[in-house]
Every structure is written in C-alpha cells, then in structure tokens.
N, C-alpha and C positions, 0 to 999 in steps of 0.2 A: 356492532358495538354500541354501547350507550356513551353519553358524554364523559363519564368517569373513565371508562375503558379506553376511549380514543385519546383522552388526555395522557393516560399512562403510555399508550402505544406511541404517541408522538413526543413523550417526555416534556410536556408543557403543562401549565396550570389549567384547571378546568375553565377558569374565567376566560383564558385565551381562546378556548374552543368556542365559547359563546360569541366572542368578538369576531372570529372567523366566520361563524354562521351569519351574524348580522351583516358582515361585509360581503357575503355570498362567495367566499373564497374557498369553501371546503364542501365536498360532495356529501349531502345528507338529505334525509326526508323525515317528515313528522308523522308518526303513527300513534294514534290514541293519546295525543298530547305530549309524546316523548320524541326527542330527536334520536334518529337511528343512523348509523354510519356503516355502510357495507364495506367489509374489509378489502375486497378486490378493488373497489373504486378508490378507497383511501390509498392503497398501494400505488395505483396508477397515477393518482393525483400527486403523490410524493415524487415519483419518478419524473413526471412532467415538470414539477416545480424545480427539481434539482437541475434537470436539463436546461430549463429556461434560465435559471440562475447562472449556470456555466456559460450559456450563450452570451448573456449580457456581460459577464465578466470578461469573456473572450473578446468581445467588441471593444470594451474599455482598454484592455491590455494591448490589442493590436492597433489601437489609435496612438499608442506610444511608439515612436519610430525606433526600429532596431530591437523590438521585443518579441518574444515567443512565449507560448504557454505550454508547459509540460505537466503530465500527470502520470500516475501509476505507482510503482513500488517505491519503497523508502529505504534509505541507507544512511548511517551516521556521517559518512564522508561526503554525501551529496551536498550538504550545506557548505562544507569547506570548498568543494568544487565550484559551486555557484557563486560564492562570495569572491573566490579567486578570479573567476571570469570577470566579475564586475570591477575588480581592482585593476586588472591588466587590460581590460577591454571595456572601459566605462561607457562606450556608445551602445553596448548591447546588454539586454536584460532578459533572463529566462525566469519566468514565474512558475513555480512548481507546486503542485497539489498532491498530497498523499492519499491516493484513492485505491491502491492495490493494483496488482499487475493486470488482472482481468478487466477491471473497469478502466484502466489506462488504455488498453487496446481497444475497448469498445468506444471510448471517447475519441480516440484517433480515427476510428472507422466512421463515427458520426460527424466528424469535422469539428469537434468541440475542443480539440487540443492539437498542437503541432508535433509534439514529441510524447512517446510513451516509454516509461522505464519499466522493465519486466524481467522476471527470473522464473518463469513457469517451466517446470520440468515435466517432460513426457516420458513416463517409464517404459512405454512400448518401443520408442525409438532411441531412448537414451539421450535425446537432444533437448536443448532449451529453446523456448519461445517460437522458433520457426514452425514446429508442427501445429501451433495454435493460430497461425495467421489466417488460414482459410476460414476457421470458425469465428474468430473475433474481429478480423479486419479484412473482409472480402472485397470491400469497395475501393481499396487502394492498391498501389504497387509499392509495398513497403520495403525499406532498406533496414537491415539489422546490423547494428554496429556494436561491437563489444566495448564495454567500459572497463570491467575488471572481473576477477574471480574473488570470492570471499568465503570465509568459513562460517558455517551456521551450526548452532548447537543449543543445548539446554543452558540457561542461566539459572543458577541456584543460589538462593539467599542463605543467610546464617541459620535460620530455623530449619531449612530443608536439608542442610549438609549432612546431618546424622541419619537421615531417612532416605533421601533420594539418590539413586545411582543409575537411573535410566528408565526406559519405557515401562518396565515391570512395576515401577513404583507410582506411576501416574494415577492409578486407581486407589491408592492409599488415601483414605478420607482425611488424613492429617495433612496432606499436601494440597495447597491452594494454587491452582494453575491460573495463569493469565494468558489469554488467547489473542491472536491477531484477527482482524475483521475478515468476514467472508469475502472471497475473491482475491485475497492476498496470496502471494506465492508461499509464504510460511504456512498459512492456513491449509492450502492444498497439500503441502508436504506433510503436515500433521495428519490430515484426514487419510491420506494414502497409507501412512505408516500404521495408523490405528486400524484401518481395514485389514492390513496384512496380519496384524496381531489379534484380530477378533475382539478389539476393545471398543465398546460402545461409548459415544460421547457422554451419555448420561452417567457413566461410571466415573467421570472425571470432575472433581470439585473445581468449579471456576471455568469450565469449558465455554460458558456463555459470557464470561467477563472479557469483553473485547477492547483492544486499543489499536491505534492506527500506525504506530511507529516503533522501531527498535528501542529508541530511547524511552518511550512510554513503558515498554516491557520492563526495562531496567529500573525506571522510577517506581513502578508498581511494586517491585521486589524490595528495593531499598527503603520504601516507605511502609513496608510490612503489610501491604494490601494483598500480596501473593508471595509464594515461596519459590515457584518455578515458572519459567516461560521459555519460548524459543526465540532466539534473536542472533545477531551477528557476534563474532568474537570481539569486534571493536566495542560493542555495547558492554560486553562483560568487562573489558579492560577499563572503560571509562568509569564504570560504577564499582570496580573492584569486586566482582562477583565470580564465584566458581563457574568454570566453563567446561561442559562435557560435549566435545565435538560430535556432530552428526554427519555433515557432508561439506564438500566444497562446491559452490554453485556459481554459475555464470550469470552475470548481471549485464543486460544489454539495453541499448537505446534503439527504439523503433520509430521510424518516421517515413513520410512519403518521399519518393524520389525528388520531387520538386523542392521540398523543404530542405533536403540535404545540402543544397547549394546556397542556402541562406547564409549571409555573413555571420549571423549570430551562432549558427550551428558550427561553422568552421572555427570560430573563436572558441567555442565550447571544446571541440576536439583538440585544438592547439593547446588549450589550458590543461586538458586531461593528460597530455603528453609532456607537459612542461616540468622542469626541475623544481620550480617554486611550489607547485602542487604536490609533487611526489615527496618532497622533503617533509612537508607538513604531515602527510599520511604515514610516512615511515615511523613516526613517533607512536602512532596508534598500532601499526603492524597488522598482520593477517590479511593483507590484500596482495593479489598477484596481477600485475599489469602486462603480462606477456603478449596478450592479443589486443591490448588497449588501442582503440581507434581503428581496428581492422574491420572491414566490411565482411560480414559472415553470410549475408544473403541479400540478393537484390532481385526483385521480381521482374 
C-alpha cells in the first residue's frame, strides 16, 4: 500500500502516517522515492500493537486491588450486572471490553484477560462454548459458568417493516443491514445461516458495516443508518423496534480454575443470583436464569 491507502486502511489522516514513519513506529520501506507498506507487516504490527496495549491496560487494572479484566461478547444487561456488583460490593471492580466471543477466548488463553464472555454455538455438537475451548484456549484449565439464556433475532426499523420478513429479504437492495464485528457470536451465527441458504455476503447491502455491541445495532437502526440487524430481544425492547426471533442462546463466563476462587468473581456470581439484579432485568424481559451460576464445564 502507499501512504493514502494505508491511511484509509488504518482509518487515520495521511499526515498521521507520516508522523508514524518519522517516529519509526510503522513498518515501511522507501522504493523509488515513495513509501511502501506491506499489508502482511501492517496486519502483524496492528495485532502486536493491540496486544501490547491490552497488556499495559491489564497491568494498570491489576494494580487496583480487587479488580479483574473481562473481555469477549456483549449484552445489554451486562452493564446492569457490572454496576450492581460495584454497588453492593464496592471493594471489587470488573473492567469489561467488548471484543467478541472468539477474541475474548483468545485473550484469556494469552493471559490478557481474567474472564471471557462467550456465546459461540457449535452446530456439530449442539453445544455452546465448550467445543471451542481446545481451539481458542488450549493453555488453560477453563471453567465454564452459565450466566443466562437470551433471545436473539432480527431488529427491524420503520423503513424495513413493509419489506423485511426474514432471511429471504436480506438480499433486497432496499434493505440496509448493520453487521457485528468478525469473531463475535452474532457474526458467526449470521455466516452459518447464510451458508445454509447459499447467500453470499456480497449480496447483502451493509454486510461490511460493522458495530461492536447490541446497543450499537439498535442505534444504527433508529438513527436511520440501517434498516435491519441481528441483536438481542432486550435491544429491540429498549429501542422499540420490531423483533423477529431466531434462537435462544446460552451466554457463559469462561475463566481459569485459579481465577474462579477470586473474591471479585464470587461477588460477581452472588450479584448475578441476587434479587436486586433480577428485579432490574425483569423490566427488560427475555432472559432465562435457570442455570445461572451453574458450572457447566471444568477441565
């Protein structure tokens, strides 16, 4: 890539690229008087920069007594859960980053996070998360704890209500879709279903329009940036959007056996099972806590 192309690739101004070159912080070489940026080296540099940033953040977070770092999947009630933990257990703090289920497990394996939130479905076994542990978390003895079950489906805005009724309408060019990021459980669900139906991603307007949370899906629709997206029933209720259910899925917490006994984790599980938290979530609805706090797997 040249300087303009790498600026677009990194979503920064071209002047910032020259500053990175001057500081020697970006892989590049000069050929016939022009700066060239090998795509493979840029991708490796990005991954290394992200990992280093997470390591530094983790060190800062772990320097705060009683704190843990979580990453992985996103859900609208997780913010409620984390703030309720802080309210009733002020000595403990869990910092959470929305990275997607796959990246959450990879971060756990690399020692970059203490907890991974995940809802990866394996169509071969019909199970969630556990079948993916060997692939994404081979260096640990992970414990899988259920948090809740939730309903997932299409969120449809006003513009799409007259046109959209399900999968068959995704390729209608009048429908603007908003997608979740690569590596998220929702994205994997989408791609699995598209494959079953023989629908190519390029046939969907907005397939490349990615956001990182369920609430961002809803915001994209209510702000008329998109007509349809896949998210939780809770997001549909929050934004008063039409909801077409697709599945009920299991949402789990994965962590190492040693971390399981951390006081902050025990406070998290206690809060998850508390009346104070459940009463707040009841107003949103569409959550099932029948296995909440139950250990589903221990290596």
